[in-house]
ZAVEXSE-500160 format. One line per field, with one value per residue (C-alpha): residue number from 1; z, x, y. Coordinates in pm, 1 decimal. Layout:
<recs>
i NUM_...
c3 Z_...
c1 X_...
c2 Y_...
</recs>
This chain:
<recs>
i 1_2_3_4_5_6_7_8_9_10_11_12_13_14_15_16_17_18_19_20_21_22_23_24_25_26_27_28_29_30_31_32_33_34_35_36_37_38_39_40_41_42_43_44_45_46_47_48_49_50_51_52_53_54_55_56_57_58_59_60_61_62_63_64_65_66_67_68_69_70_71_72_73_74_75_76_77_78_79_80_81_82_83_84_85_86_87_88_89_90_91_92_93_94_95_96_97_98_99_100_101_102_103_104_105_106_107_108_109_110_111_112_113_114_115_116_117_118_119_120_121_122_123_124_125_126_127_128_129_130_131_132_133_134_135_136_137_138_139_140_141_142_143_144_145_146_147_148_149_150_151_152_153_154_155_156_157_158_159_160_161_162_163_164_165_166_167_168_169_170_171_172_173_174_175_176_177_178_179_180_181_182_183_184_185_186_187_188_189_190_191_192_193_194_195_196_197_198_199_200_201_202_203_204_205_206_207_208_209_210_211_212_213_214_215_216_217_218_219_220_221_222_223_224_225_226_227_228_229_230_231_232_233_234_235_236_237_238_239_240_241_242_243_244_245_246_247_248_249_250_251_252_253_254_255_256_257_258_259_260_261_262_263_264_265_266_267_268_269_270_271_272_273_274_275_276_277_278_279_280_281_282_283_284
c3 10074.0_10243.1_10571.4_10810.2_10914.4_11081.0_10813.8_10901.9_10739.1_10940.3_10807.6_10990.1_10964.0_11323.9_11402.8_11125.2_11341.6_11632.8_11501.4_11372.7_11757.9_11915.9_11704.9_11650.4_11318.4_11086.4_10743.1_10516.1_10253.8_9982.6_9666.1_9716.1_9423.7_9638.4_10006.5_9793.8_9742.2_10065.0_10210.2_9924.8_10066.3_10406.6_10413.7_10684.6_11019.0_10882.3_11192.3_11026.6_10718.8_10789.0_10423.6_10427.4_10074.5_10317.2_10456.0_10255.1_10237.4_10064.5_9764.5_9654.2_9333.2_9270.5_9075.7_9208.9_8960.3_9110.0_9370.0_9204.3_9217.5_9538.2_9493.3_9715.7_9898.2_9769.9_9403.8_9156.1_8866.3_8598.9_8768.9_8776.1_8382.6_8277.7_8465.7_8251.3_8474.5_8456.0_8084.7_8064.3_8289.2_8433.9_8122.8_8252.3_8555.3_8298.6_8073.8_8407.9_8560.8_8173.8_8181.1_8519.3_8512.7_8287.6_8271.2_8492.0_8764.0_8752.2_8823.9_9141.1_9269.6_9364.5_9314.1_9663.6_9770.3_9444.6_9662.2_9965.5_9882.0_9790.7_9494.5_9354.9_9042.2_9084.8_8794.7_8933.0_9168.0_8902.4_8772.6_9140.6_9199.0_8863.6_9011.7_9355.4_9522.9_9896.2_10043.6_10303.1_10625.9_10972.7_11251.6_11626.8_11579.2_11363.9_11000.2_10799.0_10457.1_10365.9_10017.2_9794.0_9747.4_10159.0_10136.7_10036.7_10255.5_10133.2_9890.6_10015.8_10334.1_10389.2_10677.5_10712.5_11114.4_11192.5_11341.4_11055.7_10691.9_10371.9_10292.2_9955.5_9721.1_9649.8_9298.8_9313.8_9041.5_8697.9_8449.8_8097.1_7888.8_8123.8_7959.6_8107.4_7942.0_8081.8_7935.7_8032.7_7916.9_8029.4_7931.9_7780.2_7613.7_7775.5_8187.7_8319.7_8560.8_8458.9_8403.7_8399.1_8429.3_8328.5_8440.2_8220.9_8260.5_8125.4_8330.4_8189.2_8242.9_8069.0_8372.6_8370.6_8596.9_8589.1_8785.4_8791.8_8880.0_8897.9_8858.1_9302.6_9588.7_9556.5_9329.2_9274.4_9156.5_8943.2_9106.7_9015.1_8720.1_8583.9_8767.5_8478.7_8246.2_8301.5_8321.7_7986.9_7836.7_7634.6_7314.4_7115.1_7214.3_7608.0_7572.9_7424.5_7731.7_7922.2_7799.5_7902.2_8195.5_8371.4_8452.8_8692.1_8907.3_8895.6_9117.9_8940.6_9014.3_8806.4_8867.2_8735.5_8453.3_8349.5_8413.1_8587.2_8216.4_8044.6_8279.6_8275.1_7885.1_7828.3_8157.3_7925.5_7591.9_7723.5_7906.3_7580.3_7395.0_7690.9_7636.3_7278.9_7255.1_7471.0_7311.0_6969.6_7099.2_7241.2_6890.6_6741.8
c1 8728.5_8953.4_8910.7_9114.5_9402.5_9748.8_9956.5_10187.0_10467.0_10628.4_11010.9_10940.2_10643.6_10683.1_10602.6_10309.2_10197.4_10207.2_10036.8_9746.4_9732.6_9760.3_9562.1_9172.4_9012.6_9345.4_9355.4_9642.5_9795.2_9982.8_9892.7_9610.1_9362.2_9029.1_9113.6_9151.5_8794.8_8681.8_8850.8_8678.8_8396.0_8451.6_8228.4_8478.8_8567.7_8949.0_9152.7_9490.2_9684.6_9982.0_10179.9_10299.8_10535.3_10929.3_10821.5_11102.2_10846.1_10578.8_10844.7_10938.3_10870.3_11019.1_10954.1_11147.0_11180.4_10991.5_10858.2_10655.7_10597.5_10559.6_10400.7_10446.6_10182.3_10382.2_10401.5_10165.3_10032.2_10198.7_10501.0_10284.2_10160.5_10456.9_10696.6_10813.4_10794.5_10329.3_10394.8_10530.5_10411.4_10070.7_9960.1_9525.5_9674.9_9907.0_9580.4_9360.7_9619.8_9614.5_9260.0_9216.5_9183.4_9396.5_9820.7_9819.7_9586.4_9780.5_10080.5_9970.3_9706.6_9826.7_9707.2_9692.5_9529.1_9242.4_9227.7_9183.3_8938.0_8701.1_8501.7_8275.0_8419.1_8778.5_8985.0_9266.3_9064.8_8946.3_9316.8_9434.2_9168.4_9282.4_9629.8_9509.6_9718.3_9768.9_9773.9_10058.1_9907.6_10094.5_9932.2_10031.4_10067.4_10318.7_10217.2_9951.9_9894.6_9496.7_9353.1_9257.9_8875.7_8889.7_8982.3_8690.6_8389.3_8139.6_8095.4_8354.5_8462.0_8799.2_8896.0_9144.7_9122.4_9197.8_9539.1_9654.5_9873.6_9856.0_10199.8_10157.6_10053.9_10199.4_10117.0_10233.5_10430.7_10320.2_10455.7_10557.3_10203.7_9988.7_9750.3_9553.2_9349.2_9111.5_8856.0_8639.0_8298.5_8243.4_8040.4_8255.8_8527.7_8804.9_8884.9_8542.9_8494.1_8418.7_8052.3_8199.6_8518.7_8625.8_8966.2_9030.0_9338.1_9431.3_9687.4_9985.1_9758.7_9439.5_9305.2_8995.3_9045.9_8721.3_8705.0_8461.8_8434.4_8097.2_7911.6_7802.6_7892.7_8277.8_8499.8_8417.8_8583.4_8347.3_8484.6_8178.4_8183.0_8515.4_8447.0_8214.6_8382.7_8683.0_8521.6_8346.8_8659.3_8788.1_8607.7_8388.3_8073.0_8173.2_8217.1_7915.5_7748.6_7968.3_7842.5_7500.2_7560.1_7765.5_7388.0_7362.9_7668.3_7667.6_7418.1_7474.5_7246.1_7127.7_7259.5_7407.7_7615.6_7435.0_7114.5_7166.4_7018.4_7309.4_7591.9_7433.3_7419.6_7826.1_7926.8_7856.7_8023.8_8313.2_8399.5_8314.1_8570.8_8844.7_8862.5_8818.2_9078.9_9333.8_9235.7_9324.8_9650.0_9706.6_9602.9_9844.0
c2 12801.3_12494.1_12357.5_12447.5_12181.8_12098.1_11955.2_11693.8_11537.4_11292.1_11117.1_10747.7_10501.0_10498.6_10865.1_10848.8_10587.2_10809.9_11059.7_10884.3_10748.6_11057.7_11304.8_11287.3_11338.8_11252.4_11171.1_11027.5_11168.2_11058.6_11238.6_11403.7_11424.4_11287.5_11462.5_11790.3_11810.7_11661.1_12018.2_12203.8_12114.8_12072.8_11722.2_11575.8_11712.2_11692.6_11821.6_11693.8_11591.8_11317.3_11373.9_11016.0_11106.3_11065.3_10736.0_10556.6_10250.8_10383.2_10495.6_10164.4_10058.9_9708.8_9424.3_9105.6_8752.8_8473.3_8672.6_8967.0_9321.2_9603.8_9943.7_10165.1_10385.2_10734.5_10601.8_10798.8_10629.7_10701.3_10571.2_10266.3_10290.6_10348.4_10128.5_9846.5_9564.9_9671.6_9727.5_9361.9_9147.1_9308.7_9456.1_9515.2_9743.0_9950.7_9974.9_10078.4_10330.0_10516.9_10518.6_10681.4_11053.0_11285.6_11288.1_11570.2_11460.6_11057.4_11270.2_11347.8_11069.6_10738.1_10383.1_10329.9_10653.7_10537.4_10167.2_10373.4_10587.3_10266.2_10399.2_10131.8_10234.9_10247.3_10237.8_10013.6_9792.2_9523.8_9448.4_9473.9_9177.5_8991.3_8923.6_8881.8_9147.6_9185.8_9511.1_9583.8_9777.7_9876.1_9996.0_9974.8_9596.8_9558.0_9485.2_9266.4_9131.0_9141.6_8987.4_9265.0_9093.4_9132.8_9462.7_9628.0_9644.1_9893.3_10205.9_10478.5_10151.8_9957.8_9726.9_9968.9_10109.0_10469.4_10412.1_10176.0_10276.6_10118.4_10146.8_9943.1_9674.5_9320.3_9123.8_8800.6_8666.3_8589.8_8355.6_8360.9_8336.2_8513.6_8782.1_9053.0_9312.0_9635.2_9780.3_10089.2_10222.1_10565.7_10889.9_11040.9_11013.4_11098.0_11135.1_11044.5_10781.8_10427.6_10359.5_9958.3_9860.4_9527.6_9337.0_9003.4_8798.8_8413.3_8289.1_8010.7_7732.0_7891.0_7973.2_8272.8_8534.4_8795.9_9121.3_9424.1_9794.9_10014.5_9728.0_9671.3_9844.4_9738.1_9594.6_9259.2_8976.3_8673.3_8357.0_8162.3_8263.5_8213.7_7854.9_7802.1_7914.0_7744.9_7390.5_7498.3_7586.0_7934.8_7955.3_8180.0_7917.9_7955.6_8355.0_8404.8_8258.9_8454.6_8770.4_8684.7_8531.3_8782.5_8981.0_8694.4_8765.9_9179.2_9419.1_9781.5_10089.8_10364.6_10702.7_11005.0_10822.7_10544.7_10324.7_9983.8_9798.0_9990.4_9900.2_9507.1_9534.7_9716.3_9443.6_9185.9_9344.9_9458.2_9067.1_8928.9_9228.9_9147.5_8766.8_8785.9_8937.6_8753.5_8483.5_8581.2_8710.0_8368.1_8238.0_8487.4
</recs>
């Protein structure tokens, strides 16, 4: 049985922010795939649901050459996966979107909802980290942009305040020659959550970017590993070094999906596969 709640559907951002300010126990809804679970379990005191899908700012999916890509909070995951700009320029994000849940769920789930839920294993977080995305946030004091690596503050926690709304995500422009890949290990082939998720990127200047999900309390960018790998140069030998070295940069746990030791092993294997695949592509 679902919790009892008031359903509110504002037409403007100002109206939505007013609701957040005035209503205690309010929760934002865009796709609803996570909030429905909470309602069925009666696990949170949700008194008001604010559906933001009618707000124009949240319905924007736009790529501007030289500037980058904006993905609004109401854009569902299938729209992200199928967008030409995402497939052509932000390949790892397209692959991660296609790896999330089932096609039917992706028609409801949103990219912004995925990161606001802040699961350590969020599929879409790792690609956003390697593309150095910015989260645009609106609140009573105006708008601000936050780096995605600062957005996650803990397990199921973000820096969003109770009177703020995540309007969307900005991905900076990438140059010709930029390559990326997302790889996911799960217990079951298909719709399972990630045991380990790895996003790798090599930009036009041959700089590596590495991010992982399900190996720490939050999705993480492995900046120190990137720097050392760049100093060593990207080749088969340095990739084998990184496969082993990554163990000292992550802190996975054991849970129902996997042991910590398996996650340590899988993280290295996926990292190696991802970088080698990009280097092979470069060679072609």
